gemmi code that builds the backbone of each chain (N, CA, C; Angstrom):
import gemmi

chains = {
    "A": [
        ("MET", (76.287, 89.827, 130.918), (77.026, 89.679, 129.627), (78.226, 90.644, 129.620)),
        ("ASP", (79.409, 90.122, 129.967), (80.604, 90.942, 130.039), (81.536, 90.548, 128.831)),
        ("LEU", (82.375, 91.456, 128.501), (83.380, 91.232, 127.463), (84.293, 90.083, 127.917)),
        ("GLU", (84.498, 89.993, 129.204), (85.391, 88.988, 129.726), (84.848, 87.575, 129.537)),
        ("ASP", (83.536, 87.505, 129.349), (82.936, 86.136, 129.116), (83.279, 85.617, 127.768)),
        ("LEU", (83.644, 86.479, 126.784), (83.912, 85.972, 125.488), (85.130, 85.084, 125.456)),
        ("PRO", (85.083, 83.894, 124.875), (86.250, 83.073, 124.772), (87.267, 83.641, 123.728)),
        ("GLY", (88.536, 83.554, 124.062), (89.505, 83.982, 123.078), (89.711, 85.515, 123.158)),
        ("GLU", (90.521, 86.044, 122.136), (90.823, 87.455, 122.149), (89.639, 88.236, 121.574)),
        ("LEU", (89.438, 89.455, 122.186), (88.365, 90.341, 121.733), (88.543, 90.721, 120.271)),
        ("ILE", (89.758, 90.921, 119.835), (90.022, 91.313, 118.460), (89.527, 90.276, 117.445)),
        ("MET", (89.547, 89.037, 117.866), (89.032, 87.997, 116.972), (87.505, 88.112, 116.846)),
        ("TRP", (86.834, 88.495, 117.923), (85.398, 88.687, 117.846), (84.961, 89.870, 117.057)),
        ("ILE", (85.896, 90.958, 117.125), (85.618, 92.104, 116.260), (85.733, 91.716, 114.833)),
        ("LEU", (86.775, 90.907, 114.556), (86.958, 90.412, 113.151), (85.795, 89.563, 112.729)),
        ("ILE", (85.373, 88.626, 113.570), (84.220, 87.807, 113.197), (82.965, 88.627, 112.969)),
        ("GLY", (82.654, 89.546, 113.815), (81.489, 90.399, 113.628), (81.572, 91.265, 112.340)),
        ("SER", (82.780, 91.762, 112.097), (82.980, 92.576, 110.878), (82.783, 91.757, 109.592)),
        ("GLU", (83.353, 90.575, 109.596), (83.231, 89.685, 108.414), (81.747, 89.288, 108.188)),
        ("ILE", (81.041, 88.953, 109.279), (79.636, 88.699, 109.088), (78.872, 89.878, 108.504)),
        ("LEU", (79.175, 91.050, 108.933), (78.510, 92.216, 108.434), (78.821, 92.477, 106.982)),
        ("VAL", (80.082, 92.297, 106.570), (80.498, 92.482, 105.163), (79.711, 91.526, 104.237)),
        ("PHE", (79.729, 90.238, 104.642), (79.054, 89.229, 103.722), (77.571, 89.410, 103.811)),
        ("ALA", (77.023, 89.783, 104.949), (75.536, 89.975, 105.085), (75.161, 91.147, 104.154)),
        ("ALA", (75.995, 92.216, 104.134), (75.694, 93.352, 103.250), (75.672, 92.910, 101.806)),
        ("GLY", (76.636, 92.081, 101.440), (76.717, 91.623, 100.022), (75.491, 90.760, 99.647)),
        ("ILE", (75.069, 89.897, 100.584), (73.891, 89.015, 100.335), (72.628, 89.845, 100.274)),
        ("THR", (72.578, 90.836, 101.184), (71.354, 91.723, 101.183), (71.275, 92.487, 99.832)),
        ("ALA", (72.427, 92.990, 99.402), (72.459, 93.736, 98.148), (72.004, 92.852, 96.998)),
        ("MET", (72.540, 91.561, 97.002), (72.129, 90.641, 95.952), (70.656, 90.335, 95.972)),
        ("SER", (70.076, 90.169, 97.190), (68.695, 89.862, 97.349), (67.845, 90.961, 96.912)),
        ("ALA", (68.270, 92.241, 97.195), (67.509, 93.397, 96.707), (67.601, 93.522, 95.162)),
        ("MET", (68.794, 93.309, 94.639), (68.976, 93.373, 93.212), (68.123, 92.352, 92.456)),
        ("ARG", (67.903, 91.201, 93.147), (67.142, 90.140, 92.528), (65.693, 90.589, 92.187)),
        ("LEU", (65.194, 91.567, 92.958), (63.849, 92.084, 92.798), (63.671, 92.720, 91.417)),
        ("THR", (64.818, 93.221, 90.843), (64.692, 93.948, 89.549), (64.624, 92.931, 88.385)),
        ("ASP", (65.039, 91.701, 88.610), (65.015, 90.668, 87.496), (64.880, 89.294, 88.090)),
        ("PRO", (63.746, 88.996, 88.765), (63.622, 87.698, 89.435), (63.830, 86.491, 88.542)),
        ("THR", (63.279, 86.588, 87.275), (63.357, 85.462, 86.330), (64.858, 85.262, 85.945)),
        ("GLY", (65.495, 86.381, 85.565), (66.924, 86.279, 85.171), (67.797, 85.723, 86.251)),
        ("PHE", (67.572, 86.198, 87.507), (68.358, 85.683, 88.639), (68.066, 84.177, 88.848)),
        ("ALA", (66.815, 83.780, 88.777), (66.453, 82.365, 88.951), (67.098, 81.496, 87.890)),
        ("ASP", (67.055, 81.955, 86.640), (67.662, 81.202, 85.532), (69.179, 81.117, 85.698)),
        ("ALA", (69.752, 82.246, 86.111), (71.255, 82.226, 86.326), (71.596, 81.285, 87.484)),
        ("GLN", (70.855, 81.339, 88.554), (71.135, 80.502, 89.687), (70.995, 78.989, 89.349)),
        ("ALA", (70.047, 78.674, 88.541), (69.823, 77.303, 88.120), (71.013, 76.730, 87.389)),
        ("MET", (71.907, 77.530, 86.889), (73.084, 77.040, 86.158), (74.162, 76.609, 87.098)),
        ("LEU", (74.054, 76.930, 88.433), (75.078, 76.507, 89.366), (74.888, 75.061, 89.783)),
        ("ASP", (76.010, 74.445, 90.252), (75.957, 73.076, 90.695), (75.975, 73.032, 92.219)),
        ("GLY", (74.724, 72.874, 92.780), (74.571, 72.953, 94.221), (75.214, 71.742, 94.909)),
        ("ARG", (75.459, 70.644, 94.155), (76.072, 69.438, 94.771), (77.488, 69.758, 95.210)),
        ("MET", (78.191, 70.555, 94.421), (79.560, 70.892, 94.892), (79.561, 71.776, 96.117)),
        ("ALA", (78.551, 72.644, 96.203), (78.405, 73.502, 97.366), (78.122, 72.662, 98.607)),
        ("ALA", (77.237, 71.673, 98.421), (76.901, 70.773, 99.556), (78.126, 69.998, 99.982)),
        ("LEU", (78.875, 69.505, 98.930), (80.168, 68.733, 99.336), (81.075, 69.650, 100.074)),
        ("ASN", (81.211, 70.857, 99.646), (82.125, 71.795, 100.287), (81.690, 72.142, 101.690)),
        ("THR", (80.390, 72.130, 101.949), (79.880, 72.376, 103.322), (80.317, 71.244, 104.237)),
        ("VAL", (80.199, 70.012, 103.770), (80.605, 68.860, 104.528), (82.126, 68.940, 104.807)),
        ("VAL", (82.866, 69.277, 103.790), (84.353, 69.433, 103.929), (84.708, 70.501, 104.962)),
        ("LEU", (84.028, 71.647, 104.858), (84.376, 72.767, 105.763), (84.006, 72.508, 107.212)),
        ("VAL", (82.782, 71.959, 107.406), (82.358, 71.717, 108.847), (83.246, 70.596, 109.459)),
        ("THR", (83.696, 69.658, 108.603), (84.557, 68.571, 109.114), (85.930, 69.191, 109.512)),
        ("SER", (86.418, 70.056, 108.642), (87.697, 70.678, 108.975), (87.536, 71.572, 110.216)),
        ("GLY", (86.372, 72.116, 110.431), (86.094, 72.868, 111.613), (86.178, 72.008, 112.862)),
        ("LEU", (85.683, 70.780, 112.743), (85.861, 69.816, 113.854), (87.339, 69.612, 114.177)),
        ("PHE", (88.181, 69.426, 113.149), (89.610, 69.223, 113.411), (90.263, 70.478, 114.039)),
        ("ALA", (89.825, 71.654, 113.623), (90.352, 72.858, 114.221), (89.941, 72.953, 115.684)),
        ("ALA", (88.695, 72.604, 116.003), (88.231, 72.592, 117.359), (88.990, 71.612, 118.250)),
        ("ARG", (89.278, 70.460, 117.644), (90.044, 69.448, 118.380), (91.474, 69.932, 118.643)),
        ("ALA", (92.020, 70.618, 117.598), (93.362, 71.173, 117.791), (93.389, 72.199, 118.956)),
        ("GLU", (92.351, 73.012, 118.984), (92.303, 74.013, 120.079), (92.215, 73.295, 121.465)),
        ("ARG", (91.396, 72.240, 121.500), (91.247, 71.504, 122.779), (92.581, 70.816, 123.182)),
        ("ALA", (93.243, 70.239, 122.149), (94.520, 69.596, 122.401), (95.580, 70.612, 122.950)),
        ("ALA", (95.638, 71.730, 122.281), (96.634, 72.756, 122.677), (96.365, 73.257, 124.096)),
        ("ALA", (95.032, 73.440, 124.422), (94.698, 73.826, 125.783), (95.105, 72.848, 126.834)),
        ("GLY", (95.131, 71.534, 126.411), (95.485, 70.437, 127.339), (97.013, 70.137, 127.273)),
        ("GLY", (97.761, 70.912, 126.563), (99.206, 70.731, 126.552), (99.677, 69.663, 125.465)),
        ("ASP", (98.709, 69.147, 124.708), (99.014, 68.133, 123.710), (99.446, 68.823, 122.424)),
        ("ARG", (100.662, 69.178, 122.252), (101.107, 69.978, 121.066), (101.073, 69.081, 119.815)),
        ("ARG", (101.374, 67.805, 119.991), (101.318, 66.951, 118.782), (99.898, 66.807, 118.269)),
        ("GLY", (98.929, 66.624, 119.212), (97.541, 66.524, 118.813), (97.061, 67.834, 118.136)),
        ("ALA", (97.520, 68.935, 118.726), (97.151, 70.215, 118.169), (97.663, 70.402, 116.765)),
        ("ARG", (98.912, 70.027, 116.570), (99.502, 70.103, 115.220), (98.768, 69.232, 114.224)),
        ("ARG", (98.402, 68.023, 114.674), (97.706, 67.127, 113.744), (96.314, 67.704, 113.408)),
        ("GLY", (95.626, 68.212, 114.379), (94.335, 68.848, 114.138), (94.394, 70.021, 113.166)),
        ("LEU", (95.442, 70.857, 113.421), (95.592, 72.012, 112.536), (95.873, 71.616, 111.057)),
        ("MET", (96.730, 70.641, 110.896), (97.097, 70.210, 109.575), (95.884, 69.557, 108.842)),
        ("LEU", (95.130, 68.780, 109.596), (93.917, 68.163, 109.013), (92.880, 69.261, 108.654)),
        ("ALA", (92.779, 70.292, 109.495), (91.863, 71.354, 109.171), (92.369, 72.124, 107.892)),
        ("ALA", (93.705, 72.304, 107.838), (94.230, 73.022, 106.665), (94.039, 72.176, 105.424)),
        ("LEU", (94.199, 70.856, 105.549), (93.943, 69.920, 104.414), (92.492, 70.062, 103.941)),
        ("GLY", (91.551, 70.189, 104.913), (90.174, 70.384, 104.548), (89.987, 71.671, 103.753)),
        ("GLY", (90.681, 72.712, 104.140), (90.650, 73.981, 103.394), (91.135, 73.808, 101.973)),
        ("ALA", (92.227, 73.051, 101.849), (92.786, 72.824, 100.514), (91.815, 72.070, 99.624)),
        ("VAL", (91.144, 71.075, 100.224), (90.116, 70.270, 99.477), (88.974, 71.209, 99.068)),
        ("PHE", (88.573, 72.081, 99.974), (87.513, 73.019, 99.709), (87.892, 73.890, 98.458)),
        ("LEU", (89.124, 74.365, 98.500), (89.576, 75.246, 97.393), (89.642, 74.453, 96.072)),
        ("ALA", (90.078, 73.182, 96.129), (90.141, 72.392, 94.951), (88.751, 72.173, 94.349)),
        ("VAL", (87.822, 71.826, 95.214), (86.376, 71.668, 94.724), (85.844, 72.962, 94.147)),
        ("LYS", (86.178, 74.047, 94.834), (85.778, 75.371, 94.285), (86.372, 75.688, 92.983)),
        ("GLY", (87.626, 75.304, 92.824), (88.289, 75.451, 91.522), (87.641, 74.670, 90.420)),
        ("VAL", (87.226, 73.427, 90.713), (86.561, 72.596, 89.722), (85.197, 73.256, 89.359)),
        ("GLU", (84.555, 73.758, 90.400), (83.260, 74.401, 90.162), (83.420, 75.652, 89.273)),
        ("TYR", (84.402, 76.481, 89.568), (84.627, 77.660, 88.750), (85.002, 77.274, 87.304)),
        ("ALA", (85.758, 76.224, 87.168), (86.183, 75.727, 85.832), (84.971, 75.287, 85.026)),
        ("HIS", (84.046, 74.559, 85.726), (82.803, 74.195, 85.056), (81.971, 75.391, 84.596)),
        ("ASP", (81.908, 76.387, 85.530), (81.146, 77.593, 85.292), (81.724, 78.302, 84.029)),
        ("LEU", (83.061, 78.479, 84.035), (83.661, 79.233, 82.950), (83.514, 78.473, 81.634)),
        ("SER", (83.639, 77.125, 81.693), (83.496, 76.359, 80.423), (82.053, 76.409, 79.916)),
        ("ALA", (81.082, 76.675, 80.789), (79.710, 76.825, 80.344), (79.402, 78.200, 79.931)),
        ("GLY", (80.408, 79.095, 79.881), (80.220, 80.470, 79.448), (79.744, 81.363, 80.502)),
        ("ILE", (79.879, 80.948, 81.819), (79.430, 81.747, 82.947), (80.618, 82.578, 83.388)),
        ("GLY", (80.635, 83.877, 83.124), (81.693, 84.797, 83.579), (81.106, 85.747, 84.599)),
        ("ILE", (81.969, 86.605, 85.163), (81.534, 87.509, 86.185), (80.532, 88.543, 85.646)),
        ("ASP", (80.648, 88.837, 84.317), (79.724, 89.817, 83.728), (78.591, 89.198, 82.916)),
        ("ALA", (78.394, 87.861, 83.034), (77.345, 87.222, 82.265), (75.976, 87.693, 82.700)),
        ("HIS", (75.814, 87.975, 84.019), (74.537, 88.449, 84.544), (74.879, 88.978, 85.941)),
        ("PRO", (74.091, 89.981, 86.364), (74.351, 90.512, 87.719), (74.455, 89.460, 88.829)),
        ("PHE", (73.613, 88.385, 88.678), (73.706, 87.329, 89.705), (75.093, 86.775, 89.747)),
        ("PHE", (75.702, 86.554, 88.605), (77.065, 85.970, 88.585), (78.125, 86.941, 89.094)),
        ("THR", (77.843, 88.217, 88.966), (78.802, 89.198, 89.567), (78.850, 89.024, 91.073)),
        ("PHE", (77.607, 88.912, 91.679), (77.556, 88.680, 93.114), (78.132, 87.303, 93.480)),
        ("TYR", (77.786, 86.296, 92.670), (78.233, 84.946, 92.932), (79.757, 84.887, 92.959)),
        ("PHE", (80.408, 85.426, 91.938), (81.877, 85.342, 91.898), (82.508, 86.217, 92.994)),
        ("LEU", (81.934, 87.400, 93.210), (82.529, 88.278, 94.247), (82.422, 87.660, 95.650)),
        ("LEU", (81.213, 87.201, 95.979), (80.979, 86.699, 97.362), (81.721, 85.329, 97.543)),
        ("THR", (81.610, 84.406, 96.601), (82.262, 83.136, 96.796), (83.807, 83.261, 96.626)),
        ("GLY", (84.176, 84.171, 95.740), (85.622, 84.385, 95.525), (86.281, 85.042, 96.772)),
        ("PHE", (85.588, 86.011, 97.383), (86.044, 86.692, 98.607), (86.112, 85.668, 99.725)),
        ("HIS", (85.120, 84.800, 99.770), (85.111, 83.756, 100.790), (86.271, 82.786, 100.561)),
        ("ALA", (86.497, 82.384, 99.294), (87.612, 81.482, 98.962), (88.936, 82.112, 99.324)),
        ("ALA", (89.047, 83.434, 99.173), (90.308, 84.116, 99.599), (90.506, 83.945, 101.087)),
        ("HIS", (89.392, 84.017, 101.874), (89.485, 83.777, 103.328), (89.928, 82.365, 103.607)),
        ("VAL", (89.388, 81.406, 102.803), (89.789, 80.039, 103.063), (91.291, 79.812, 102.771)),
        ("ALA", (91.757, 80.455, 101.694), (93.209, 80.355, 101.368), (94.037, 80.984, 102.485)),
        ("ALA", (93.612, 82.143, 102.953), (94.320, 82.823, 104.092), (94.321, 81.939, 105.342)),
        ("GLY", (93.150, 81.280, 105.555), (93.008, 80.385, 106.712), (93.968, 79.210, 106.639)),
        ("VAL", (94.111, 78.645, 105.443), (94.962, 77.474, 105.256), (96.406, 77.887, 105.633)),
        ("VAL", (96.816, 79.057, 105.163), (98.189, 79.557, 105.467), (98.303, 79.803, 106.953)),
        ("LEU", (97.278, 80.398, 107.552), (97.329, 80.676, 109.001), (97.355, 79.367, 109.816)),
        ("LEU", (96.557, 78.400, 109.468), (96.579, 77.121, 110.266), (97.919, 76.456, 110.133)),
        ("ALA", (98.478, 76.440, 108.893), (99.847, 75.814, 108.682), (100.875, 76.577, 109.468)),
        ("THR", (100.781, 77.882, 109.546), (101.759, 78.667, 110.293), (101.644, 78.419, 111.756)),
        ("VAL", (100.443, 78.388, 112.296), (100.186, 78.158, 113.692), (100.680, 76.724, 114.066)),
        ("ALA", (100.591, 75.835, 113.151), (101.011, 74.417, 113.415), (102.549, 74.356, 113.747)),
        ("ILE", (103.267, 75.330, 113.211), (104.690, 75.371, 113.485), (105.002, 75.667, 115.009)),
        ("ARG", (104.210, 76.580, 115.504), (104.358, 76.981, 116.930), (103.021, 76.934, 117.611)),
        ("THR", (102.774, 75.815, 118.215), (101.432, 75.496, 118.758), (101.224, 75.914, 120.185)),
        ("THR", (101.281, 77.253, 120.380), (100.936, 77.781, 121.740), (99.398, 77.810, 121.854)),
        ("PRO", (98.844, 77.600, 122.999), (97.390, 77.564, 123.137), (96.693, 78.828, 122.602)),
        ("ASP", (97.270, 79.980, 122.834), (96.621, 81.237, 122.349), (96.606, 81.285, 120.848)),
        ("ALA", (97.732, 80.921, 120.245), (97.883, 80.962, 118.774), (96.923, 79.945, 118.123)),
        ("VAL", (96.825, 78.789, 118.671), (95.973, 77.750, 118.145), (94.526, 78.223, 118.241)),
        ("GLN", (94.164, 78.801, 119.429), (92.806, 79.267, 119.628), (92.460, 80.336, 118.558)),
        ("ALA", (93.369, 81.257, 118.354), (93.126, 82.356, 117.371), (92.980, 81.727, 115.954)),
        ("GLY", (93.846, 80.787, 115.658), (93.731, 80.134, 114.285), (92.444, 79.378, 114.169)),
        ("ALA", (92.033, 78.671, 115.197), (90.788, 77.926, 115.124), (89.595, 78.914, 115.041)),
        ("MET", (89.630, 80.026, 115.717), (88.516, 80.970, 115.639), (88.440, 81.544, 114.260)),
        ("PHE", (89.553, 81.894, 113.643), (89.522, 82.386, 112.232), (88.847, 81.324, 111.338)),
        ("TRP", (89.201, 80.033, 111.555), (88.684, 79.021, 110.725), (87.202, 78.797, 110.908)),
        ("HIS", (86.717, 78.879, 112.129), (85.288, 78.720, 112.445), (84.531, 79.907, 111.764)),
        ("MET", (85.150, 81.096, 111.744), (84.520, 82.231, 111.090), (84.301, 81.954, 109.591)),
        ("VAL", (85.299, 81.354, 108.961), (85.229, 80.991, 107.550), (84.089, 80.016, 107.309)),
        ("ASP", (84.009, 79.052, 108.208), (82.979, 78.054, 108.236), (81.549, 78.698, 108.388)),
        ("LEU", (81.481, 79.618, 109.385), (80.218, 80.313, 109.666), (79.748, 81.145, 108.493)),
        ("VAL", (80.649, 81.914, 107.884), (80.263, 82.695, 106.748), (79.765, 81.861, 105.563)),
        ("TRP", (80.352, 80.670, 105.354), (79.942, 79.783, 104.328), (78.541, 79.320, 104.502)),
        ("VAL", (78.146, 78.900, 105.681), (76.812, 78.359, 105.920), (75.767, 79.473, 105.809)),
        ("LEU", (76.207, 80.748, 106.016), (75.262, 81.873, 105.905), (75.008, 82.289, 104.435)),
        ("ILE", (76.095, 82.261, 103.639), (75.921, 82.730, 102.238), (75.413, 81.686, 101.321)),
        ("LEU", (75.525, 80.405, 101.708), (75.138, 79.294, 100.803), (73.716, 79.322, 100.382)),
        ("PRO", (72.701, 79.437, 101.297), (71.300, 79.360, 100.839), (70.945, 80.490, 99.859)),
        ("PRO", (71.240, 81.754, 100.164), (70.836, 82.828, 99.186), (71.498, 82.674, 97.825)),
        ("ILE", (72.760, 82.177, 97.814), (73.458, 82.099, 96.491), (73.049, 80.817, 95.760)),
        ("TYR", (72.889, 79.686, 96.429), (72.673, 78.423, 95.674), (71.222, 77.930, 95.728)),
        ("LEU", (70.496, 78.323, 96.781), (69.207, 77.542, 97.045), (67.943, 78.368, 96.903)),
        ("LEU", (67.989, 79.596, 97.294), (66.741, 80.419, 97.251), (66.469, 80.950, 95.864)),
        ("GLY", (65.890, 80.119, 94.999), (65.713, 80.496, 93.596), (64.482, 81.348, 93.325)),
    ],
    "B": [
        ("MET", (76.538, 61.079, 123.803), (77.906, 61.036, 123.336), (78.722, 61.984, 124.249)),
        ("ARG", (79.904, 61.498, 124.647), (80.725, 62.288, 125.658), (81.498, 63.429, 124.972)),
        ("ASP", (81.878, 63.190, 123.707), (82.670, 64.241, 123.035), (81.750, 65.265, 122.425)),
        ("ARG", (81.731, 66.429, 123.050), (80.809, 67.483, 122.640), (81.139, 67.987, 121.230)),
        ("LEU", (82.444, 68.025, 120.930), (82.827, 68.549, 119.597), (82.291, 67.630, 118.495)),
        ("THR", (82.470, 66.308, 118.693), (82.020, 65.349, 117.713), (80.472, 65.390, 117.570)),
        ("LEU", (79.843, 65.548, 118.722), (78.316, 65.653, 118.726), (77.920, 66.939, 117.892)),
        ("ASN", (78.643, 68.034, 118.095), (78.326, 69.243, 117.412), (78.522, 69.035, 115.887)),
        ("TRP", (79.601, 68.360, 115.539), (79.828, 68.061, 114.134), (78.793, 67.157, 113.508)),
        ("LEU", (78.301, 66.175, 114.290), (77.258, 65.291, 113.839), (75.964, 66.100, 113.588)),
        ("ILE", (75.683, 67.037, 114.503), (74.492, 67.886, 114.323), (74.643, 68.669, 112.990)),
        ("LEU", (75.829, 69.226, 112.778), (76.047, 70.013, 111.571), (75.899, 69.142, 110.342)),
        ("ILE", (76.410, 67.924, 110.347), (76.261, 67.052, 109.190), (74.785, 66.691, 108.975)),
        ("ALA", (74.090, 66.477, 110.026), (72.620, 66.171, 109.925), (71.865, 67.381, 109.299)),
        ("LEU", (72.287, 68.577, 109.698), (71.652, 69.791, 109.165), (71.918, 69.901, 107.683)),
        ("VAL", (73.217, 69.611, 107.296), (73.594, 69.697, 105.830), (72.774, 68.655, 105.064)),
        ("ALA", (72.576, 67.503, 105.610), (71.785, 66.403, 104.963), (70.364, 66.866, 104.733)),
        ("VAL", (69.736, 67.437, 105.768), (68.370, 67.933, 105.588), (68.282, 69.032, 104.588)),
        ("THR", (69.304, 69.932, 104.670), (69.356, 70.996, 103.630), (69.386, 70.474, 102.219)),
        ("ALA", (70.270, 69.436, 101.990), (70.419, 68.831, 100.718), (69.029, 68.254, 100.263)),
        ("ALA", (68.355, 67.559, 101.198), (67.087, 66.968, 100.856), (66.003, 67.994, 100.524)),
        ("LEU", (66.093, 69.142, 101.194), (65.085, 70.163, 100.958), (65.412, 71.063, 99.792)),
        ("SER", (66.617, 70.967, 99.266), (67.116, 71.918, 98.238), (66.355, 71.793, 96.931)),
        ("THR", (65.668, 70.666, 96.720), (64.921, 70.475, 95.471), (63.558, 71.093, 95.479)),
        ("GLN", (63.168, 71.555, 96.728), (61.850, 72.156, 96.849), (61.851, 73.659, 96.554)),
        ("ASP", (60.770, 74.125, 95.973), (60.615, 75.557, 95.713), (59.543, 76.121, 96.627)),
        ("GLY", (59.432, 77.425, 96.623), (58.373, 78.072, 97.373), (58.806, 78.763, 98.637)),
        ("ARG", (57.902, 79.546, 99.180), (58.251, 80.390, 100.381), (58.492, 79.520, 101.597)),
        ("ILE", (57.741, 78.434, 101.759), (57.891, 77.626, 102.984), (59.251, 76.910, 102.903)),
        ("ALA", (59.629, 76.365, 101.716), (60.941, 75.752, 101.588), (62.088, 76.714, 101.785)),
        ("ALA", (61.911, 77.951, 101.320), (62.916, 78.986, 101.492), (63.117, 79.289, 102.988)),
        ("ALA", (61.985, 79.405, 103.700), (62.047, 79.676, 105.104), (62.736, 78.497, 105.840)),
        ("ALA", (62.388, 77.287, 105.442), (63.040, 76.117, 106.064), (64.501, 76.091, 105.847)),
        ("LEU", (64.947, 76.439, 104.609), (66.392, 76.432, 104.310), (67.154, 77.495, 105.107)),
        ("LEU", (66.491, 78.635, 105.286), (67.113, 79.681, 106.100), (67.213, 79.317, 107.608)),
        ("VAL", (66.116, 78.637, 108.070), (66.130, 78.170, 109.455), (67.259, 77.179, 109.655)),
        ("LEU", (67.442, 76.270, 108.670), (68.535, 75.301, 108.750), (69.877, 75.992, 108.769)),
        ("ALA", (70.021, 76.991, 107.912), (71.346, 77.801, 107.893), (71.524, 78.442, 109.277)),
        ("TRP", (70.490, 79.038, 109.855), (70.533, 79.639, 111.145), (70.979, 78.620, 112.217)),
        ("ALA", (70.419, 77.407, 112.119), (70.778, 76.356, 113.118), (72.228, 75.940, 112.928)),
        ("LYS", (72.707, 75.888, 111.683), (74.149, 75.588, 111.509), (75.022, 76.697, 112.094)),
        ("ALA", (74.580, 77.930, 111.879), (75.396, 79.058, 112.405), (75.406, 78.983, 113.970)),
        ("ARG", (74.270, 78.657, 114.512), (74.157, 78.528, 115.997), (75.115, 77.473, 116.502)),
        ("ALA", (75.115, 76.333, 115.751), (75.980, 75.205, 116.150), (77.436, 75.571, 116.091)),
        ("ILE", (77.823, 76.335, 115.088), (79.236, 76.760, 114.971), (79.580, 77.787, 116.042)),
        ("LEU", (78.705, 78.749, 116.298), (78.955, 79.815, 117.301), (78.919, 79.197, 118.711)),
        ("GLY", (77.965, 78.311, 118.941), (77.867, 77.743, 120.286), (78.800, 76.657, 120.582)),
        ("GLY", (78.953, 75.665, 119.647), (79.722, 74.467, 119.863), (81.233, 74.628, 119.514)),
        ("PHE", (81.543, 75.286, 118.438), (82.927, 75.384, 118.025), (83.605, 76.704, 118.532)),
        ("LEU", (82.758, 77.768, 118.523), (83.366, 79.020, 119.032), (83.072, 79.299, 120.517)),
        ("HIS", (82.407, 78.281, 121.160), (82.211, 78.212, 122.606), (81.377, 79.328, 123.149)),
        ("LEU", (80.436, 79.878, 122.395), (79.575, 80.906, 122.923), (78.516, 80.235, 123.829)),
        ("ASP", (78.356, 78.917, 123.793), (77.487, 78.239, 124.730), (77.881, 78.558, 126.169)),
        ("ARG", (79.150, 78.836, 126.361), (79.719, 79.071, 127.701), (79.792, 80.549, 128.074)),
        ("ALA", (79.293, 81.418, 127.137), (79.395, 82.848, 127.360), (78.005, 83.418, 127.514)),
        ("PRO", (77.495, 83.590, 128.694), (76.111, 84.032, 128.919), (75.767, 85.289, 128.142)),
        ("GLY", (74.722, 85.179, 127.357), (74.247, 86.416, 126.634), (74.835, 86.561, 125.278)),
        ("TRP", (76.075, 86.131, 125.078), (76.774, 86.405, 123.814), (76.276, 85.590, 122.670)),
        ("LEU", (75.816, 84.344, 122.946), (75.250, 83.553, 121.852), (74.006, 84.229, 121.258)),
        ("ALA", (73.148, 84.655, 122.131), (71.959, 85.392, 121.715), (72.330, 86.708, 120.975)),
        ("ALA", (73.370, 87.362, 121.450), (73.809, 88.598, 120.803), (74.270, 88.369, 119.339)),
        ("PHE", (74.615, 87.191, 119.014), (74.970, 86.864, 117.633), (73.806, 86.237, 116.854)),
        ("VAL", (73.098, 85.257, 117.479), (72.106, 84.524, 116.717), (70.798, 85.269, 116.554)),
        ("VAL", (70.433, 86.152, 117.436), (69.201, 86.912, 117.253), (69.302, 87.886, 116.052)),
        ("PRO", (70.410, 88.722, 115.988), (70.530, 89.560, 114.758), (70.659, 88.728, 113.465)),
        ("LEU", (71.314, 87.602, 113.572), (71.376, 86.708, 112.372), (69.990, 86.230, 111.954)),
        ("GLY", (69.232, 85.923, 112.922), (67.831, 85.470, 112.608), (67.000, 86.552, 111.964)),
        ("LEU", (67.198, 87.772, 112.481), (66.450, 88.947, 111.938), (66.907, 89.214, 110.519)),
        ("TRP", (68.243, 89.116, 110.275), (68.786, 89.296, 108.906), (68.200, 88.259, 107.994)),
        ("MET", (68.120, 87.008, 108.435), (67.624, 85.965, 107.621), (66.164, 86.155, 107.275)),
        ("GLY", (65.444, 86.749, 108.227), (64.039, 87.106, 107.977), (63.967, 88.125, 106.878)),
        ("LEU", (64.887, 89.098, 106.837), (64.924, 90.056, 105.745), (65.197, 89.412, 104.422)),
        ("VAL", (66.207, 88.517, 104.393), (66.583, 87.751, 103.149), (65.358, 86.969, 102.655)),
        ("TRP", (64.620, 86.325, 103.596), (63.424, 85.576, 103.260), (62.343, 86.491, 102.643)),
        ("ALA", (62.203, 87.633, 103.285), (61.151, 88.569, 102.837), (61.462, 89.089, 101.412)),
        ("LEU", (62.735, 89.393, 101.163), (63.172, 89.846, 99.821), (62.915, 88.731, 98.801)),
        ("ALA", (63.150, 87.470, 99.192), (62.929, 86.366, 98.294), (61.392, 86.131, 98.077)),
        ("ALA", (60.587, 86.421, 99.129), (59.202, 86.064, 99.047), (58.374, 87.088, 98.295)),
        ("VAL", (58.845, 88.325, 98.228), (57.992, 89.348, 97.587), (58.106, 89.311, 96.073)),
        ("ARG", (58.977, 88.504, 95.533), (59.145, 88.450, 94.038), (57.828, 87.954, 93.394)),
    ],
}
model = gemmi.Model(1)
for chain_id, residues in chains.items():
    chain = gemmi.Chain(chain_id)
    for i, (resn, *xyz) in enumerate(residues, 1):
        res = gemmi.Residue()
        res.name, res.seqid = resn, gemmi.SeqId(i, " ")
        for name, pos in zip(("N", "CA", "C"), xyz):
            atom = gemmi.Atom()
            atom.name, atom.element = name, gemmi.Element(name[0])
            atom.pos, atom.b_iso = gemmi.Position(*pos), 0.0
            res.add_atom(atom)
        chain.add_residue(res)
    model.add_chain(chain)
structure = gemmi.Structure()
structure.add_model(model)
structure.setup_entities()
């Protein structure tokens, strides 16, 4: 197991590892906090709409496929294919943010704010921080699409897969483990 | 299927579908199953999209700690 075996730039793997640790720390803190008020946390969690989270998972993993195809196209010298993949992946990110916006609007209209219950503090902080990464990723993918060098496309795709990875890890504790 | 990326995506979509089907279930076994499904999705992303399938040892370096962390999350959910 050598560092040279890692695909892509080492700094991207440091970033991916760091982000996993940050979100894992947040989820662990939420899970520990849940022990102090299991009924309150379960009641609060039941107010969330898991269908939107499931829809967003489909959107995000599909955009991940487009990012992966863009990376493959760029590696093969197909800049047009790479650009198309990047833009489709970015579009997926925009759809994710739109669905998340609808979900937040429903939450707020139901009286769910960040200080309504400690569960919602974790919910808004973790999903909001993740959504900020999605927004940054959309900008990154669109920027890389302007200049589709293989290394840049690979770095953009890696960032996008990290966003995808974090989402599948935080989803069960936030939405499903009641 | 010849296209490994599309196959990986299909695996992820199947895992999402099973997660959605299981999401109505309560209890420790269902919680464990949901976390195993999340771990499988993470493995598919790391191995298939981030290409750790081709990096000897590195896939395990990511998915084993993730599995241990999920065990901790499950334990915290189970002791309530």
